[in-house]
N, C-alpha and C positions, 0 to 999 in steps of 0.2 A: 623492430616493429614491422619491417617489410615481410619477413617470413611468417609472422603471426597473422598479418593482414591477409595473406593468401589462403589461410585456413579458417578465418572467421566466417560466420554465416552472413553472406552479403545481403540477403533479403531482410534479415533481422536488422542489420545496420541501416539499410535504406528506409525501412519503416520507422525506425527510431528517429532518424534525421527528419523525416516528413512530420512526424508527431511534434518534435521540438519546434520546428519552424511554424507549423500550423498553430501550436499552442501559443507561441509568441504573438502571432497575428491576432488571435482571439482574445488574449489577455489585454492587449492594447485596446482593442475595440470595446471589450466589456468594461474596462476600467477608465476609459477616457473621460467620462462624465464625473464619476464618483471621486476621482483623484482631485479634481478642481473644487467640486461643490461640497464633498463630505470631508475629505482628508486635507484640503487646502495645500496641495502640492502640484507640481507641473503634471500635465497629462501623460507624459512619458515615464512617470515615476515607477510604476509597477513593471512596465515593459523593460526598462533599463535594468532594474534589479533582477528580473527573470533571466535576462541575457547573461548577467554575471553569474547567476546560479548554474545555468547550463554550461557555461565555460568552465567553471570550477568543477562541475561534475565530470565533464569530458577530460579535463586534465588528470583528475583522479582515475578516470576510466582508462586512459592511455597507459598509466602506470600499472593498473591491474592487469591489463592484457599482456604486459611484458613480464610480470612477476609470476613464477610458478605457483599454482594454487597451494601446493604442499607447504609453502612458507607460512601460510595463515594458520597452520596447525599449532604453531608456537604462539602466535599473536592473538588468537581469538579469545582465549580465556581471560587474559589481562584486559583486552578491549571490552569484553562483555561485563567484567567487573567494574570497569570505569563507567560504562553506561548505567549500570545499576546505581552506582554512587551518585551520578548526575541526576538520575530520576528521583532519588531520595532528597537530593539537594534542592529540588524544585520547591519542596514544602517550605524552605527557608528563604531561598533567593529567587524563586521563580516569579515571573510577571504574569498577570492575568490578561488573557485575550479570549474573547468568545466564551466567557464564563468558566474557563479552564486555566488552571495555573500550570501551564505546560511549556513555557518558554523561558529561556535565559535572555534577557535584554542586554545586548552588547553595544548599544548605541546605534550605529548605522544599521546593524543587522540583529536578528534574533535567531537563536538555535533551539530546536525542539528535539530533545534527546529521544523521545518516543520513536521517531522515524529511524534514528540510528539503531535503536533497540531491535526493530523489525529485521533489518539486514544482518545485525549481529547474531540474532537467533537463528537465522537461516544457515549461516556459516558454522555456528556452534553445533547445530544439529548434524550437519554434514560430517564434521570430523569426529564428533562424539560417537555417532553410530558406526562410522567406518572403523573406529578404534575397537569397538565391541566386536564387530564382525571379523576384523583382522586377527584379534586375539582369541577368537572363537569362544567368547563369553556367552553363556546361556543364562536363562532365568529372566523372566519379565521385569523383575524389580529394577534391574540395571537399565532397561529400555524405557522405564517410566521416569527416570531421573530428569531428563530434559523437559518433560511435560510438567513436572513439579516446579522446575525453575521458571518455565514460561507462565505457569499459573501465578506464581509470586510476582513476576514482572507485570503481568496483566492486572493484578490486583492493585499494585502501586499506581499504574496508569489510570485505572478506573476511579481511584480516589482523588484524582486531580480536579474535577472529574472529567475523564475523556472515555466515555463508554464505547464510542465507535472504534477507537484504536485498540482498546482492551479486547473487544470482540474479535477484531482482525488478528491480534496476536494469538488468541486462543484457537481460533479456527485455522489459521495458517499452521500453527504448531501441530495440531491434530492431523491435518492433511499431509504434512511432511512425514509425521510419525507412521501413518498407514502405508507410506511408500517405502519404508525400510524393508529390505528383503526378509529379515528374520520375522518381522511382524506379519508380513504376507503369508509366511509359512505357518505361523501359529495364530492365525486370525481368530479362530474359534475361542482360544484361550483369552485373547485380548477382549473379545466381545463379553465373555463371562466377567472379566475384571471390571470392565466399564459398566456392566449391568449392576454390579454390586455398588460401585461408586455412585451411579445415578440414583440407586435406591437410598443410599445413605444421604446423598445430597437432598433428595426429595423430602426425607424425614426432617432434615435440618431446616429446610425452607418452610415446612409445615409448622414446625415449632416456632420459628421466627414470626410467621404470620399470626399464629394464635397468640403470641405475646404482644402483638400490636406493633411490631417493628417491621422495617422493610429494608432490603438491600439497596433499593433505588430511592433517589431523592424525588421531591415533588416534580421538579423540572424534567427529570428522566421519565417519570411515570406519565407526565403529560405528552411526551413524544409518542406514546403508544396510541394516542388519539390522533391517528394520521389519516384515516379515511375521510373522504369528502371535505378537503381543506377549505374549499370556497364557501362552505356553509359557516365557517368560522373565520371569515376574512378579517374581521376587526380584532381577532384574538391572536396571541403569539403563536399558537399551535397551527394556525391556518394561513396567516398572512403571507409568509414567505413562499410556502409551497404553492399556494394558490396563484401568486404572481408568476411563479415558474411555469405553471400550467397555462396561464394566460399567454405567456411569452411563446410557448411552443405551439399553441393553437393559432396564434397570430401569424406565425411563420408560413403556414401552409406547406405546399410542396417545394417551392423554390425560395422562400424567405422574403423579407422586406428589404434586403440589401445590406451589405457589410457596413457596419457602423451606424445603421439606422434603427437599432433596437429602441423601443419605447420603454420596456421594462427595466433596462439598465439605468434609466434616469431616476435613480434613487428609490425605485419601487422594490428592486431586489438588492438588499444590503450586501450580499455576498456574490455579486454577479461575476466577479473575476476569480472566485475561488470555488466554493462548493456548488454554485449554481451556474457554472460556465456552460454546461450542456444545454439548458433552456435558451441561453443567449445564442448559441451556435444554431439551434433549430429555428429560432425566431429570425435571425439575420440571413441564414443560408438555406433554411428550409428543411423539411423532413428528409429529403434526399441526402443532404449533408449529414444529418444525424445518423441515418442508416449507414452511410459510408464510413463514418467514424467507428461505429460498432463493428463493421466488417474489417476495418484496419486493426482493431483490437484483436479480432479473431485470428487474423494473419499473424500478428505479433505473438500471440499466445501459442498458436500452432507451431511456430518455429522454435519457441522456447521449449515446448513439450518434446519436440523431436530431439533437441539437444540433450534433454534430460533422459529420454528413453535410450539414446545411443551412447550414454556415458560409459566409458570404459572402466570406471571405478565408482565406488559407492559415493564418495564425497562430491564428485562432479554431477552424478545423477541427482543427488539430494539438493544440491545448490540450484540445479535447473528446476526441479519440482518446487522448491521454495520460492523462486522468482515467479514461477507460473502461478502459484496460488496467491502470492503477495499482490500481484497485479490484478488477477481475476477478482479477488475479494474487493479491492478498491473500486474496480469498474462496476461490478454488480451492485454493491451497496450504495454507491453514489447515484447511479442511474435509477435504480428502483426507488431510492429515497426521494429524488426530485419528481418522480412520476407518482408519488403518493401511494406506492404499492407496499412499502415497508416503512417503519419509523425513520425519520431523518436523524442521522447521527453525526453530521459534519465531517464526512470522509471526503478528501479531495479526489478529483479525477486524474488518473495518471497522464502526465505530459501537458494536459490542458489547463488544469487549475494552477493558479499562482501559489508559490510556496518554496522557500529555499531549502529547508532540510529535506522535505519530501522529494523535490526535484533532484537534488544532488545524490541522495541515496538511491533513487530509482535508476538514474543513469549509471551509477557505480555498480549496482547489482546486475544490470544488463551487460556491462563490460566484463564483469566476473563470469557471467554465463558464456560470453564470447571466449574468454580464456579457457573455460571448460571445453568448449567446442574445439578449440585449437589443440588442447592436450589429448582429447579423445581421438581426434583424427590422427595425431602423431602416434599414440599408443596402438591404435588399430592397424596402422601401416607397419609398425614394428612387429606386431603379432602375426600379420599376414606374411611378412618376410620370413619369420621363424618357421611358419607352417609349410613354406615351400621346400 
């Protein structure tokens, strides 16, 4: 671990630690009332569990930093197949939370396979595309295979129904896809193929609409009614988002003080998960909200640097995958609570409570750190050879 530690990105590590510690603080503050009044458990309940999730993620992360990334070439396909089986198994054995059948209830803890699917897709894309490039396989058909698999996984997730995670899987997959070197070289051909697919999809949607059917449930359609939520305060589509906006407007520049939020007192049902950002702004002020966003930008900048400097394709794509994975969660969560886009129930990285999400997030960041270590090692060897 000592040799690897010397080559990891120290700034990324420090920012990760700060986020984890700040997230614990805010999860305790945001949940301290609801734990007792709504969930009938001790006030430290969610805080303690989040500590366990972070420790578990770090243990897995320390292992990932020590293990060569190349080892995952053999493991990723069986792992992805296992995740797909678990996703289908949710239809039979899954428990319902937040109107979605997305969890396996294991007693003290629950597991959400969707979050494991996101990280599995990132690693699968990295090695699949590197294999194509290494074997000099041409033809766009082969490069579209991972997208087809992602679409199938996203559809299974969407039917739970979990539209937010399904959209993240699709968007993340596409954004990794366009960072593949072969795709960049043949971008115009890719645009032509996507134009045809969009045209066919549009015709399919038109036929579906004319037949009186819809891909979206009534609840999902209602989410598109997101503008001016306070005009619908007594309705399901406005109540939660409006209370989030009230929380942020109450905070002002410096906030009402840590643990002094009014909106967390059962006005915001998801104050420690999806709506943690409004509680941060209410208690610590707009200044804290801006600092959180700046910290995300620093985190993402460091990850993108590691991706750009990757000495091989799989490390580069793992970096880009982590970059887009985190970016999409941050953007969709914050814009959703600000009523700028439909609310989709997507957690905020490091700050929202959640076991599967937190462990996968930490694990993928340690995997990015392993890529950083290997890229620096390969770069040094290359420079020595060139001398």
